[in-house]
C-alpha positions in Angstrom: 8.4 -7.0 -12.7 6.8 -7.9 -9.4 5.9 -11.3 -8.0 3.6 -12.6 -5.2 6.7 -12.7 -3.0 7.1 -8.9 -3.3 4.1 -8.3 -1.0 4.9 -6.9 2.4 2.4 -7.7 5.1 0.9 -4.6 6.8 -0.5 -4.2 10.3 -1.4 -0.5 10.1 0.4 2.6 11.2 2.1 5.5 9.5 2.8 5.2 5.7 5.9 3.0 5.3 7.2 4.8 2.2 7.5 8.4 0.9 4.2 9.7 -0.3 5.3 10.1 -3.9 6.2 6.4 -4.2 3.9 4.3 -6.4 2.6 1.3 -4.6 0.1 -1.5 -5.1 -2.1 -2.2 -2.0 -4.1 -5.3 -1.1 -7.2 -4.7 1.0 -8.6 -6.9 3.8 -11.5 -7.9 1.5 -9.0 -9.5 -0.9 -11.3 -8.6 -3.8 -8.4 -7.1 -5.7 -5.6 -4.6 -5.4 -5.2 -1.0 -6.4 -2.2 1.1 -7.5 -1.3 4.7 -6.8 0.9 7.1 -4.9 1.3 6.0 -1.3 0.0 9.4 -0.1 -3.4 8.5 -1.6 -4.1 5.6 0.8 -5.2 5.4 4.5 -2.4 3.3 6.0 -3.8 3.4 9.6 -6.4 1.0 11.0 -9.6 1.7 13.0 -10.2 -0.4 16.1 -12.9 -2.5 14.2 -11.5 -4.3 11.1 -12.9 -2.8 7.8 -12.9 -4.4 4.3 -10.8 -1.5 3.0 -7.9 -1.9 5.6 -4.6 -2.4 3.8 -3.2 -5.8 4.7 -0.2 -5.9 2.3 1.6 -3.6 -0.1 4.4 -3.7 -2.6 6.5 -0.9 -4.1 6.0 -0.5 -7.9 8.1 2.7 -8.6 10.4 4.5 -6.2 12.5 6.5 -8.6 14.1 9.4 -6.6 13.3 12.0 -9.3 9.6 11.1 -9.6 8.1 13.2 -6.9 5.0 14.7 -8.6 
């Protein structure tokens, strides 16, 4: 189970976890969050802020054997 305190602020850059790890990401727009494998998200930032920039994330599933 996750809580609000599980969110990790993100300033952009290389993906902070292995690509197969399931994460929930929060976008700059703050209109909601999305879940999926880390490799499916754009973790970088463009020079001009965009509504789809990731501003926080939390790990939902990092089981070592789940690398599909």
